[in-house]
Each structure stands twice: as C-alpha cells, then as structure tokens.
N, C-alpha and C positions, 0 to 999 in steps of 0.2 A: 460532508460525508467523509468517511475515512479513506485511508490510502488506497488508490486504485492502480492496478498495473495491467499493462497489455503485454502479451507475449507474441513475438513475431519470429517465425523461423523461416529459413530459406532452404529450398530444395533445388539442387541443380537441375535445370531444364524442366522444373515442375512448378510448384506453386511458391508463393512467398507469404510468409506468416509472421505474426508478431504477438507477443504476450504483453499485455498492458496492465500495469499495477496501479491501483488506487488504495487509499486507506481511509480517507475521511471526507464526508460530505456534510455541509451545513446549509443553511437557508440562503446565505447572501455572499458566499465566497469571501469570508472575512479572514484574511491572512494575518491579521494583527494578533490573533490568539494562537494560531498555528500556521506556519507558512506552507503547509501541505494540504490545507483544506480547499476543496473545490465546491462551488455553490451548486444547488439543485438545478437552477436554470441552465448553467453552463454544462453540467453533467448531462442533462437531457439533450442539449444541443449536440454534444459529442456523440451520444448514443444515436441520435438521428442521422448524423453524418456517417458514422460507422455502418449503420444499417443500410444507408443509401449507396455507399461507395466500397464497402468491404463485406466480408461474410464473417459474422460473429459466431464462433464455435465454442463448444465446451472444452475444458482442459482435457477431458478423456478423448475427445475427437482429435485434439491437437497432438497428444502424445502417440495416438494410434494412426496418425497420418490420414484421418478421414477429413480431407480438405477439398476445396474447390480449386482446381488448377488454373482457373481463369481469373481469380480474384485474390486480393490480399485477404488472408485468413487471420482473424484476431481472436485471441482468448483473453477474457477479462478476469482479473483477480483482485481481491481485497485483502489487505493484511490487518491483523490485530483483533478484529472482531468487535468494532465499535457498534453501539446500539443504533447509531445513525445509518449504518449499513442496512439495518432491518427496517427502520421507520422511513427513511428517505430514498435509499438506493433501490431496495427491493421492489417497491411499487413501480418504479420506472423501468426496471429490468423486466418485470412481468408485463408491463404495458407494451413494450417493444419486443417481447419474447427473446430477450438477450440472455444467453447462458452466462454464468459467472461462478467462480470458485472463491470461497471465503476461508481464509486461514485464521484460525482461532487460537487465542490463549485462554484456556478454560479456567480463569481465575476464580470463577464462582465456586469451584471445588475447594478453594482456599478461603472462601467467604470474603472475597474482594471483588470490586467491580471497576477498578481503575488500574491502568498500567503504571508501574513505578516512575517512568520518566514524566508522565502527565501529572502524577501526584507531586513530584518535586516542583515542576513548572508552576502549577496552579496554587500549591500550598505555600510556596516560598514567601510571597508578599505578607502572609499572616504569621510566619514563623519567626523566631527570635534571631538576633544577630549571629549567635553561635549555636550550633546544634551538633549533638553527638550521636553517631550511629555505631553501635558496638563500641569499639575502642578508638574509632576514628572521629576526628573533629573537623567540622566545616564552618567557615566564617564567611559572612557576606562582605562583598566589596561595596564601594560607594554607590553602585547602581543596583544593589540588592541581589547580586548573583553570588551563589555559594561557591567557594573554592576549598579544596582539600589543603592540608598543611604542606603537601608536596608542590602545591601550585597548580594542580590540575583542576579544571572545572568539575563540579560535583557529578554531573552526568557522565563525563568521560571516566572518572574514577570509579563510579558505581558499575559502569559497563563491564569492568574487569572483575567484578565480584561474583560469588556464587549465590545459590538460592538462600542459604542460611543468612548471609549478610543482607540480602534484599528483604528478607522477613524482618530483620531489625530496622531496616530503613522504613518499612511500613509503620512499624511501631513508633518510630520517631516522628514521622510526618503526618500521620492520620489525625492526631489531635488538632492539627492546624488546617485541616481540609475544609475550611469554611466555604470554599467555592462550591461544594456539593449542595449547599442550601440555595444557591442561585439557579433558578430554573433555566434561564437563558444559557447557562454554561454547560448544561448536560450534554449537548451534542459534541462537546470538545474533550470529553473524558470518559463518559459512561460506556461500559461494555455491555454486550448482549448477555442476556440471561441464558441458562441452560434450556429453558422452554423455547426461547426465540431461536436458538441454534437448531433445536430439533425441528421446529416449524420450517426453517429454511431447508433443512435436509429432506423434508418430505415433498418439496417441490422438485420435479424432474429437471428444471432449469438449473438448479444449484447443486454445487458440490462443496463438501466441507473438508478442509485440510488442516494440518497442525501447524502452529506457529510457536511451538515450544510451550513449556509449562509455566514459566515465570518471566518470559521475554528476556532471557539472559543471552549474552554474546558467547556462543559456544566455543570459540577459539581460545577463550581465556579459562576454560574449565578443564578439569581432569577427565580422563576417559570415563570414569564411573559417573561423574556429574553430567557429562554430555549424554550418556546413555539414559540416565534417570530423567533428564529433561525430555528426551525423545519418547521414551516409553510411557512415562506418566501422562504426558499430553495425549498420546495416541490412545491409550487405554481409557482415559477419562472421556474423550470425545466419542469413542466407539460405544461406550456404555450408555451415552446419552442419545446418540442418533441411531443406534442399533444397526450400524453399517460399518464396514471396514473403512479405515482411513489410509489412503495410499500416498498422498502428497504432503510434502513438508516444505515450508518456506522459512528460511533461516532468519531469526530476529536480527535486525541491523544489517541484514545482507551478509553477515559474517560467516565465513567458512574457510577451510583449508583442506588439504588432502586427508588429514586425520579425521576431521568431523564428517567429511563426505563418506569415508569408509564406515564410520560408526553409524551414520544415518542409514546406510544400506543394511548394516547388521540389525538395525531396529525394524527391518521389514517395511521400509518405505520404498515405493516403486520409483518415485521421481523426487528430485530436490529442485527448488526454485530459489533464485537469488535476485537481489534487488536490481543490479546493473551489471554490466561488463566491467567489473572492478579489478582490483589488484590480483585476485585469484582467477580472473576470467579465462586464464589459459588452461584451466582444468576442463578437458573436453571428454564428454561421454554422452551416451544416448539418454541417460537418466538425469542429466544436468540441464536445467532450463534457466536462461537468463531473461530478465524482463526489462521493460521500458516504462518508466514512471510518468505519471501525469505532471503537468506544471500549471498551477493555478493562475500564473501570470500571463499565460498565453490565451489567445482567442481560441474558440472551439475549432475554427478552420485551421489555424496554424498547428494546433495540437495534433489533429488528424494527419496533417502533412508531415509533421515530424515522425509520427508513428509509421507512416508509409516509407519514410526515408531512413528509419532506424537510428536517427541521431538528431541532435538539436541544430542541424544546419539545413536550411531550406535549399531545395534543389534549384529554385529560382526565386527572384525577388517577388514577394506577393502582396506587400502592404503599401498603402499610400496614406499619407497623413496630410490633412488640410488644416491649417491654423487660421484661416481667414475668419474674421469676425463679422463679415458682411452678411447681407440677406441671402447670399447665394450658397451659404453653408449647407442647407438642407438639400439643395440640388446636387452639390458636389458629393455629399455623403451618399445620395442615391446612386450617383454614377460610380462612386467607389465600390459600393456593394455589388453592383452589376458586374464591374470589371473583376472584382475579387472572386465572384462566383464562377466566371468564365475561366480565370486562371486556376482556380481550385480544381475544376474538372480536368483541365489540361495537365496540371502537375501530378495528380493522382495517376494519370496514364503515363506520365513521364517517369515517375517512380517505378511503376509496374514494369516498364520496358527495361529499366536499368537493373532491376532486381532479378529478372528472370535469367 
C-alpha cells in the first residue's frame, strides 16, 4: 500500500490526537522495492489495534475538534494516490469503517500514471549508462545509480527542478519503463485513475486532498510555479470529484513560510506536512504535522509509537527468544500474552502522560 500517515494532535486538558501518514500498501510488506511499503496483513493488524484502542476520525472531524476526550483520536491519511490505496487499502478501511483522506497527484490529466521518482527508480536498471534530461547529463556509478555532473544523486537534483524540467525527465525515462510490463510490479508504481479517485470520493468515509500537480518540491519553485502547482491540482481534482478540495499535503514534506502563505492564497483551508521537520516551528491552526508508518515495526509497536508521538517507546515492550529447543513455541505463546498485557498498560500510560 502506499504511504500512510496518522495525525495526532494534543489539546491541553482535553483529548490527545494524532495524524498518521501512509503511502503504499503491497501484499507482502516487501521493502526491497520501496522501504515505505507496508503489507496488507500488517495494515489490517494496525487498523484492528487502532479501532480497539483509539478512535479513528476523519480529517474534517480532526480539524473541527470533533473528538472523543477519553481516547486517543487518530486521523489516517495516504499520500501520492497509488492504485494500491484503492485496491488494497480501501476494502480494509471499509471493512472496519475507518475514515481516511487521500492526497492525490492528478497525473492522469497529463496522461501519466507514475510519479517521476518511481519512474527513475524502476526504469534505471533498463536505461543506458549516460542519460540526458534537457541540457543536464546524468551518469551511472558502478552500482547503477545515476548522478548529476555536480555530484548530486539524480533524485536530489530533480527535486529542485520545475514542471517543465520534469516533463523532459518523463520523455527521457519512459522509453525504458519496461517494469510497467511486469504485473507484479504494478503495486509499486501505478497511480489511481480519475475514475477510481471519483469512486473514492463518493464514499462518505473518504476525503480527497491535493498533493500537487507534478509532485514537485515547492520550496525550490518560483511564486508563480508554486501557485500553478497548487491551483492546477485543486482545479483538476475538483472537476473530477465534483466537490471542493480543502486540504493540501506538501510533496516531500517540503515547505517554508513563503509556500505556506501561497497555499493559503490558493484557498486551501489546511496544510499537512510529513513530519515535525526543519520548518516544524511554523505554528498555526491550519498547519498539521503527521506521524508516518514504519514497515519495519510490528503492528503493536507502531500503534505504541503513534500513541507516544515519537519513535521512543514509553516502556520496554519486546522480548526475544533465540532458543532452538522444543520450548520455543511455548515461549512465543508466553511472549504474546505478556506483550498483550503490556500493550494495554502502555496505551493507558501514554494517555495519562499526554493529557
């Protein structure tokens, strides 16, 4: 599945909440293709735990303070608009009646169905040693990774470019996109169609937000280019879902005071960012920071980290048994029972600390 995020907000003497961000979901939690993918089974386990120990709320309820003062309130968001959000995440969210917001890059409007970073990653093995994008040249190192003549990795260099340059990147790399013919690779790059986005929007559980028009890093663009990214995406999505789009999630989590101001001018009511990063000191009621999933954690620990709002456990929770004897099964059963008890205890521990 694609990137998922949770949002958690804290109100003094009131409730405690979190916004949780995901992006990608696959069938088997295969991080060898992309280190941010979470498997369907693990995603379902996390949803089950969140339903049991927290209150999953919509982003609209989150921003309007429609929360349960007695529980951790969690809003779930997905970035990028991968097709696996529709085919894998949507059925589970519907099964557990869990609201979610999907931030979409409407690339179908540009007759594309893959984000440029994924195109680079997946097409590079098939591309030549040297490739030219516009007037810029990129060469592979001994491990097959492209670098710009300045020494920057290709993804880092492209991140600083505008839509015109990214269009040239598509022209350069699409001829080598042989991965698109491999059915098993589809969950790792394919984006939702306009029809799928509209179907999502018709379910009252789900909200559609903007994730830019071409997934560019706004802080490197001119004012005019930032505004174009914001308005083009908003208008395209609104024409498809026939509803207003109020939420914007910045690609790469990149923002500064200038882009925050321009986003407000583009008539977005709220802006969401990936983490409490270098610009995390920008405080405002329309700024929402999120907490991302980690595919390397167990579902139990992920929910504990969500409750604690960081990647430090409030208490030690895991036990490892390396014994090769016949008692392993018994020890594992004991471990599971103890972990379940500690999990309940720690959720309450986090709650008492956050209030």
